C-alpha positions in Angstrom: 132.2 197.1 -31.4 131.3 194.4 -33.9 131.1 190.8 -32.7 132.6 188.2 -34.9 130.3 185.5 -36.2 132.3 182.8 -34.2 131.8 184.5 -30.8 129.2 182.8 -28.6 126.0 184.8 -28.3 124.0 185.0 -25.1 121.3 182.4 -24.7 118.2 183.8 -23.2 116.0 180.7 -23.2 115.6 177.1 -24.2 113.4 176.6 -27.3 111.4 173.5 -28.0 110.1 173.1 -31.5 107.4 170.4 -31.9 106.7 169.0 -35.4 105.6 166.1 -37.4 108.2 164.4 -39.6 106.9 162.4 -42.6 108.5 159.0 -42.9 108.7 159.1 -46.7 111.0 162.2 -46.5 112.7 163.3 -43.3 113.0 166.8 -45.0 109.2 167.0 -45.1 108.0 168.4 -41.8 104.9 170.0 -40.4 105.5 172.5 -37.6 103.0 172.2 -34.7 104.2 174.7 -32.1 107.1 176.2 -30.2 107.6 176.3 -26.4 110.2 178.4 -24.6 111.7 177.9 -21.2 113.0 181.0 -19.4 116.1 180.8 -17.2 114.0 181.7 -14.2 112.0 178.4 -14.6 115.2 176.3 -14.2 115.9 174.8 -10.8 119.1 172.7 -10.6 118.2 171.3 -7.1 114.7 170.2 -8.0 114.2 170.0 -11.8 110.7 170.3 -13.1 109.7 167.4 -15.4 107.4 168.1 -18.4 106.2 166.6 -21.7 108.6 167.6 -24.5 105.8 167.1 -27.0 103.4 169.4 -25.1 100.4 167.0 -25.1 100.8 165.9 -28.8 102.2 162.4 -28.0 100.1 159.3 -28.4 102.6 157.2 -26.4 103.2 159.6 -23.4 106.3 157.8 -22.0 108.9 160.6 -22.2 109.5 163.6 -19.9 112.3 166.1 -19.9 113.7 168.6 -17.3 116.2 171.4 -17.7 118.7 171.0 -14.9 121.1 173.7 -15.9 121.0 176.8 -18.2 123.7 179.4 -18.8 124.6 181.8 -21.5 126.5 179.1 -23.4 125.1 175.7 -22.5 122.2 173.7 -21.1 121.8 170.3 -19.5 118.6 168.5 -20.5 117.5 165.4 -18.6 115.4 162.9 -20.5 113.3 160.3 -18.6 111.8 157.5 -20.5 110.4 154.3 -19.0 112.2 155.1 -15.7 115.6 155.5 -17.3 117.2 159.0 -17.2 119.7 160.3 -19.8 121.6 163.5 -19.7 122.0 165.7 -22.8 124.4 168.6 -23.0 123.6 171.4 -25.4 126.2 173.9 -26.5 126.1 176.6 -29.2 123.9 175.6 -32.1 123.7 171.9 -31.1 120.1 170.6 -30.5 118.7 167.5 -28.8 116.1 165.8 -31.0 113.6 163.5 -29.4 111.2 161.5 -31.6 108.6 158.8 -31.4 106.1 157.0 -33.6 103.0 159.0 -34.2 101.2 156.9 -36.9 102.0 154.9 -40.0 103.2 157.9 -42.0 104.6 160.3 -39.4 107.0 160.6 -36.4 106.5 163.2 -33.7 109.7 165.2 -33.0 110.8 167.7 -30.4 113.9 169.8 -31.2 115.4 171.3 -28.0 118.0 174.0 -28.3 119.4 177.3 -27.0 118.1 180.6 -28.4 
């Protein structure tokens, strides 16, 4: 049976793509690395906090945790300076976190379902 392109596909993991974004042109990026979170690593009762930039940040004031992950959606918690925000990811939507890296670049983490 052929699946239509609009049917949701099964999400196997959370994917975090870390990259530099040049301030002069937001279309000009430099990929650093990719990190994946397997569903077995998600604990709703006691979320595990980690650095979304995987050690590449010069500020080090942001952490994230995956508090829920299913085949169709994920809930990402963002903790910055003691304040917690909740982001809901569905389908092809991504959460994009970014911070200043230097005068010419930003550091970005794109978090989405794959």
